[in-house]
C-alpha positions in Angstrom: 0.0 0.0 0.0 1.2 3.6 -0.8 0.7 6.8 1.2 1.0 9.9 -0.8 1.5 13.0 1.2 0.5 16.2 -0.5 1.8 18.8 2.0 0.9 21.7 -0.2 -2.7 20.6 -0.9 -1.8 21.3 -4.6 -4.9 21.3 -6.9 -2.6 19.7 -9.7 -2.5 16.6 -7.5 -6.3 16.4 -7.4 -6.5 17.0 -11.1 -3.9 14.2 -11.7 -5.7 11.8 -9.5 -8.9 12.2 -11.4 -7.3 12.2 -14.9 -5.4 8.9 -14.0 -8.8 7.0 -13.2 -10.3 4.8 -15.9 -12.9 2.3 -14.5 -13.1 0.5 -17.9 -9.4 -0.5 -17.3 -9.6 -1.2 -13.6 -8.5 2.0 -12.2 -10.8 4.2 -10.0 -10.3 7.3 -7.8 -12.5 7.7 -4.8 -13.3 11.1 -3.3 -15.1 10.6 0.0 -18.1 12.8 0.6 -17.0 15.7 3.0 -18.4 16.0 6.5 -19.2 12.4 6.8 -17.5 9.6 8.9 -19.9 6.7 8.3 -18.3 3.6 6.6 -21.5 3.2 4.6 -21.0 6.6 2.8 -17.5 5.6 1.9 -18.7 2.4 0.3 -21.3 4.4 -1.6 -18.6 6.8 -2.7 -16.6 3.8 -4.0 -19.6 2.5 -5.9 -20.0 5.9 -7.5 -16.3 5.9 -8.5 -17.0 2.6 -10.4 -20.0 4.3 -12.1 -22.8 2.9 -9.9 -24.5 5.9 -8.5 -28.3 5.1 -8.8 -28.5 5.4 -5.0 -28.0 9.2 -5.4 -31.8 9.6 -6.3 -33.9 10.5 -3.3 -36.3 7.6 -3.7 -33.7 4.9 -4.5 -33.3 2.0 -2.3 -30.4 2.5 0.4 -27.9 -0.2 1.5 -26.7 -0.4 5.0 -23.0 -0.6 5.9 -22.3 -4.3 5.5 -24.3 -4.9 2.2 -22.7 -1.8 0.7 -19.3 -3.1 1.5 -20.3 -6.5 0.1 -21.4 -4.8 -3.1 -18.0 -3.0 -3.2 -16.2 -6.1 -2.9 -18.3 -8.1 -5.4 -18.2 -5.4 -8.0 -14.4 -5.1 -7.7 -14.0 -8.8 -8.2 -16.5 -8.9 -11.1 -15.4 -6.0 -13.1 -11.6 -6.3 -12.5 -10.8 -3.2 -10.6 -7.2 -3.6 -9.4 -5.9 -0.1 -8.6 -7.6 2.5 -6.3 -6.6 6.0 -5.1 -8.6 7.3 -2.1 -8.4 11.2 -1.7 -8.8 13.0 1.6 -7.1 10.1 3.4 -6.2 12.4 6.4 -9.9 12.5 7.2 -10.5 8.8 7.2 -11.6 7.4 10.6 -10.1 4.1 12.1 -13.4 2.3 11.2 -13.2 3.4 7.5 -9.5 2.4 7.3 -10.4 -1.1 8.8 -13.1 -1.4 6.0 -10.4 -0.5 3.4 -8.0 -3.0 4.8 -10.5 -5.8 4.8 -11.5 -4.9 1.2 -7.9 -4.9 0.1 -7.4 -8.3 1.7 -10.4 -9.7 0.0 -9.7 -8.3 -3.5 -5.9 -8.0 -3.7 -6.3 -4.5 -5.1 -3.3 -2.0 -5.1 -4.6 0.8 -2.7 -3.2 4.3 -2.6 -4.1 6.8 0.1 -3.6 10.4 -0.9 -3.4 12.7 2.1 -3.6 16.5 1.9 -1.9 17.3 5.2 -0.7 20.9 5.6 -0.5 20.4 9.4 1.8 17.9 11.1 -0.9 17.0 13.6 -3.0 15.7 10.7 -0.3 13.6 9.5 0.3 12.2 13.1 -3.3 11.4 13.5 -3.3 9.5 10.1 -0.4 7.4 11.2 -2.2 6.5 14.4 -5.4 5.4 12.6 -3.4 3.3 10.1 -1.7 1.6 13.0 -5.0 0.9 14.7 -6.5 -0.5 11.4 -3.4 -2.8 11.0 -2.3 -1.1 7.9 1.5 -1.2 8.5 2.9 -2.1 5.2 2.8 1.5 3.9 5.3 3.1 1.5 5.2 6.9 2.0 5.8 9.4 -0.9 6.4 13.0 0.1 6.5 16.3 -2.0 4.3 17.4 -4.8 6.7 16.4 -7.7 7.1 12.9 -6.3 3.4 12.5 -5.6 2.6 13.5 -9.2 5.1 11.0 -10.5 3.7 8.2 -8.3 0.2 8.9 -9.5 1.3 8.4 -13.0 0.2 9.8 -16.5 -3.5 10.6 -17.2 -5.6 7.8 -18.9 -5.9 8.0 -22.7 -8.8 7.0 -24.7 -11.2 7.0 -21.7 -14.9 6.8 -22.6 -17.1 9.5 -21.2 -20.9 9.3 -21.1 -23.1 6.3 -22.1 -22.5 4.0 -25.1 -24.4 4.9 -28.4 -28.0 4.1 -28.8 -28.9 0.6 -30.1 -29.9 0.0 -33.7 -31.0 -3.1 -35.5 -32.5 -3.2 -39.0 -36.2 -4.0 -38.5 -37.7 -7.0 -40.2 -41.1 -6.7 -42.1 -44.2 -8.7 -41.1 -43.2 -12.4 -41.7 -45.5 -15.1 -43.1 -47.2 -17.4 -40.6 -46.1 -20.4 -42.6 -44.6 -23.4 -41.0 -41.0 -24.2 -41.5 -41.5 -26.2 -44.7 -42.9 -23.1 -46.7 -41.5 -20.2 -44.8 -38.5 -19.5 -46.9 -40.4 -19.7 -50.1 -43.2 -17.6 -48.8 -41.1 -14.6 -47.6 -39.0 -14.9 -50.9 -42.2 -14.4 -52.8 -43.7 -11.5 -50.7 -40.8 -9.3 -49.7 -38.7 -6.9 -51.7 -35.0 -7.5 -52.3 -33.8 -5.6 -49.3 -36.0 -7.2 -46.9 -35.4 -10.7 -48.3 -31.8 -10.1 -47.8 -32.3 -9.4 -44.1 -34.7 -12.1 -43.4 -32.9 -14.6 -45.2 -29.7 -13.7 -43.3 -31.5 -14.5 -40.0 -32.9 -17.7 -41.5 -29.5 -18.8 -42.7 -27.9 -18.0 -39.2 -30.3 -20.3 -37.6 -29.7 -23.1 -40.0 -25.9 -22.8 -39.7 -26.1 -22.6 -35.9 -28.3 -25.7 -35.7 -26.1 -27.8 -38.1 -23.0 -26.7 -36.1 -24.7 -27.6 -32.8 -26.0 -30.9 -34.0 -22.5 -31.8 -35.2 -20.8 -30.9 -32.0 -23.4 -31.9 -29.4 -26.0 -34.5 -30.5 -25.3 -38.1 -31.5 -28.0 -40.2 -33.0 -29.5 -42.8 -30.7 -28.9 -46.5 -31.4 -31.5 -48.0 -33.7 -32.9 -50.3 -30.8 -33.4 -47.2 -28.4 -36.7 -45.5 -28.2 -38.1 -46.8 -31.4 -40.5 -49.7 -32.2 -39.5 -51.7 -35.3 -42.4 -52.2 -37.7 -42.6 -55.0 -40.1 -40.7 -54.0 -43.2 -40.4 -50.4 -42.1 -38.2 -48.1 -40.0 -38.6 -47.6 -36.2 -41.1 -45.3 -34.9 -40.0 -41.7 -34.1 -38.2 -41.6 -30.7 -38.6 -38.5 -28.6 -35.5 -36.8 -27.1 -34.3 -38.1 -23.8 -34.1 -36.0 -20.7 -30.5 -34.8 -21.3 -31.3 -34.2 -25.0 -34.2 -32.1 -24.2 -32.3 -30.0 -21.8 -29.5 -29.5 -24.3 -32.1 -28.6 -27.0 -33.7 -25.9 -24.6 -30.3 -24.4 -24.1 -29.4 -24.3 -27.7 -32.7 -22.6 -28.6 -32.3 -20.1 -25.8 -28.6 -19.3 -27.1 -29.9 -19.0 -30.6 -32.4 -16.4 -29.8 -31.4 -14.6 -26.6 -29.9 -11.6 -28.5 -32.5 -11.4 -31.1 -33.5 -7.7 -31.7 -37.2 -8.5 -32.3 -39.7 -11.3 -32.3 -39.5 -11.4 -36.2 -35.7 -12.1 -36.0 -36.5 -15.0 -33.6 -39.0 -16.5 -35.9 -36.7 -16.5 -38.8 -33.9 -18.0 -36.8 -36.1 -20.7 -35.5 -37.5 -21.6 -38.9 -34.0 -21.9 -40.2 -33.0 -24.2 -37.3 -36.1 -26.5 -37.9 -34.9 -26.9 -41.5 -31.4 -27.9 -40.3 -32.9 -30.3 -37.9 -34.8 -32.1 -40.5 -31.7 -32.3 -42.7 -30.2 -34.5 -39.9 -33.5 -36.6 -39.6 -34.8 -34.8 -36.5 -38.2 -33.3 -36.2 -38.2 -30.0 -34.2 -41.6 -28.9 -33.2 -42.2 -25.5 -31.7 -45.5 -23.6 -30.9 -47.5 -22.8 -34.0 -47.7 -19.1 -33.3 -44.3 -18.1 -31.8 -45.1 -14.4 -31.6 -48.0 -15.0 -29.1 -45.5 -17.0 -26.7 -43.1 -15.7 -24.1 -39.4 -16.6 -23.6 -36.0 -15.9 -25.2 -36.2 -13.7 -28.3 -39.8 -12.9 -27.9 -40.2 -11.1 -24.5 -36.5 -10.3 -24.1 -34.5 -7.3 -24.6 -30.9 -7.6 -26.1 -28.4 -6.9 -23.6 -26.4 -4.3 -25.6 -23.7 -2.1 -24.1 -26.1 0.7 -23.5 -28.6 -1.4 -21.7 -26.0 -2.9 -19.4 -24.6 0.6 -18.8 -28.1 1.6 -17.7 -28.5 -1.3 -15.4 -25.2 -0.9 -13.7 -25.6 2.9 -13.1 -29.1 2.7 -11.8 -28.9 -0.4 -9.6 -25.5 -0.5 -7.5 -26.9 -3.6 -5.6 -25.6 -6.7 -7.4 -28.7 -8.7 -6.7 -31.0 -6.1 -8.0 -28.9 -5.5 -11.2 -28.7 -9.3 -11.8 -32.5 -9.6 -11.1 -33.4 -7.0 -13.8 -30.9 -8.4 -16.3 -32.4 -11.9 -15.8 -35.9 -10.6 -16.4 -34.6 -9.0 -19.6 -32.6 -11.9 -21.1 -35.1 -14.8 -20.0 -38.3 -13.1 -20.8 -40.0 -15.4 -18.5 -42.3 -14.9 -15.4 -41.0 -13.6 -12.3 -42.7 -16.5 -10.4 -40.3 -18.9 -12.2 -37.2 -16.6 -11.7 -37.9 -16.4 -8.1 -37.1 -20.1 -7.9 -33.6 -19.5 -9.1 -31.0 -20.8 -6.5 -27.4 -19.8 -6.1 -26.5 -23.1 -7.7 -28.8 -22.4 -10.7 -26.0 -20.2 -12.2 -23.3 -22.5 -13.6 -19.5 -21.8 -12.6 -18.8 -19.7 -15.7 -22.0 -17.7 -15.5 -23.2 -18.9 -18.9 -26.3 -20.8 -18.0 -29.3 -20.4 -15.5 -31.0 -23.7 -14.9 -34.2 -23.6 -12.7 -35.6 -27.0 -11.6 -39.2 -25.9 -11.2 -40.8 -29.4 -11.4 -38.7 -30.9 -8.5 -39.5 -27.8 -6.3 -43.3 -28.1 -7.0 -43.7 -31.8 -7.2 -41.5 -33.1 -4.3 -40.7 -36.7 -4.6 -41.6 -37.1 -8.2 -39.3 -38.2 -11.0 -37.3 -35.1 -12.0 -38.1 -33.6 -15.5 -36.1 -31.4 -17.8 -35.0 -28.1 -16.2 -35.8 -24.7 -17.6 -32.6 -23.6 -19.1 -31.6 -20.1 -20.2 -28.6 -18.8 -21.9 -26.7 -15.9 -20.1 -25.6 -13.3 -22.7 -21.8 -12.4 -22.4 -22.6 -8.8 -21.1 -24.9 -10.2 -18.4 -22.2 -12.7 -17.1 -20.5 -10.1 -14.9 -23.8 -9.1 -13.4 -24.6 -12.8 -12.6 -21.1 -13.3 -11.2 -21.5 -10.3 -8.9 -24.8 -11.4 -7.6 -23.7 -14.9 -6.8 -20.7 -13.6 -5.0 -22.9 -11.2 -3.1 -25.3 -14.0 -2.0 -22.4 -16.4 -1.0 -20.9 -13.6 1.2 -24.1 -12.8 2.8 -24.2 -14.4 6.5 -26.2 -17.6 7.0 -26.5 -18.4 3.2 -26.5 -21.9 1.6 -26.3 -23.1 -1.9 -30.0 -24.0 -2.2 -31.2 -20.5 -1.0 -32.9 -18.2 -3.6 -30.6 -16.0 -5.6 -33.2 -13.3 -6.1 -35.3 -13.7 -2.9 -34.8 -10.1 -1.9 -35.9 -8.9 -5.2 -39.2 -10.8 -6.1 -40.2 -11.7 -2.5 -42.8 -9.1 -2.0 -44.8 -6.8 -4.2 -43.4 -3.6 -2.7 -39.8 -4.8 -3.2 -40.4 -5.8 -6.8 -42.2 -2.5 -7.7 -39.3 -0.7 -6.2 -36.9 -2.8 -8.4 -38.8 -1.9 -11.5 -39.0 1.8 -10.6 -35.2 2.0 -9.8 -34.4 0.2 -13.2 -36.5 2.9 -15.0 -37.2 1.1 -18.3 -39.9 -1.3 -19.5 -39.6 -5.1 -19.0 -41.5 -6.9 -21.8 -42.0 -10.0 -19.8 -44.2 -8.1 -17.3 -46.3 -6.5 -20.2 -46.7 -9.8 -22.0 -47.8 -12.2 -19.3 -48.0 -15.8 -20.4 -49.3 -18.5 -18.1 -47.9 -21.4 -20.1 -44.3 -22.5 -20.6 -41.8 -20.4 -22.5 -41.7 -21.3 -26.1 -38.3 -23.1 -26.0 -39.6 -25.1 -23.1 -42.6 -26.3 -24.9 -40.5 -27.2 -27.9 -40.3 -31.0 -28.6 -37.9 -33.0 -30.8 -38.0 -36.6 -32.3 -35.4 -38.8 -34.0 -37.0 -40.0 -37.3 -34.8 -43.0 -37.9 -34.7 -42.3 -41.6 -31.6 -41.7 -43.8 -30.4 -38.0 -43.6 -30.6 -36.4 -47.1 -27.4 -34.7 -48.3 -27.4 -31.1 -47.1 -24.9 -28.3 -46.8 -23.8 -26.9 -43.5 -24.3 -23.3 -44.8 -27.3 -22.5 -47.1 -26.7 -20.4 -50.2 -28.2 -17.0 -50.3 -31.6 -16.7 -51.9 -30.2 -14.1 -54.4 -27.9 -16.9 -55.7 -30.9 -19.1 -56.5 -32.7 -16.6 -58.6 -32.8 -17.3 -62.2 
């Protein structure tokens, strides 16, 4: 740990410390709120330095001292913050320094305290507080020139403000045809530009399905799941429990970042064609646009969306809860069953075992699986860490229990987020569409088919 002593209280030192900070690269400068001594305020100041200042609104939810410091620790670990400068160090109390010491021990960050001490008594008091907080491995730097050199050069290329607005090319109204006639129908009905965009989504779904089937799914033995008929092939065999779960996860990954329901429909129709090319029959609900789930009642987690979530919701649990509502598109009653162990180790999958929790003692069925978009994985990781560090917590406890437990809490969560959640406006009592999907092995020879479909324009005479 370093202690920088700015004896002249030079404004250039303040400016250098602020210009050095770059949260996107793991460097933050914390300026404690004046005239406060509460450790909770210091934690909120640190969250603000990380770009999480939604608690500044008068009606926003407050965090007490211990949750606030848990949030600081979890965001530090999840976002890769590794260097911190704390200003006004000569005004820090012993309790605040103890919190900083514990945070440093938990995260391994490089901590720098910048003290503006024109009086010798201020410096002496700071040394006493550091000793009481057991921060004894301190390297002291004195003098304005030496302090400026220790801080280092200003950050270059630092992003200021939120990311740009999202944009995706809208698709026209698509035909309500089944997968067999879907491509031919939109080819006949749409103009050249719309055909190119729609067919791009269709071919993407086809290629993704062919790749997934090659890497993941093996054809079952002829004697398993089928009933041989005299002189004919076996009857179609439904997917096993493990295959059904894998299928649900594939469909969620295929559509979780879809900009609209039309994009989802085009991708799924392409995937159905790819499945049939491998002698597999993939059946999804007839009217996909009336269903809920990934790609239909979800919001793509773009950089701007994630920025909005992290700024407005400094509590890791609440940020992850809103993100989960946006990328699963499912009902909050199902999300409320999410356990700590529902999130896999890499934060790429959420698996909710609803059937075993409702029907205790019965044979387990396929779990509800959802793909976590890359930009949401940091939020899920921080939330899991936050819950694990909460006293008296076990792995089977609910991950979002404090967010969906009561109506007032849930309404406060939505109000703090400040943007619409499609899953709440489009309530759907049944299963999500990818959970209602079914697939069968047809036990027929697979026709020759390419892994990548040619563009429709290449087929025109």
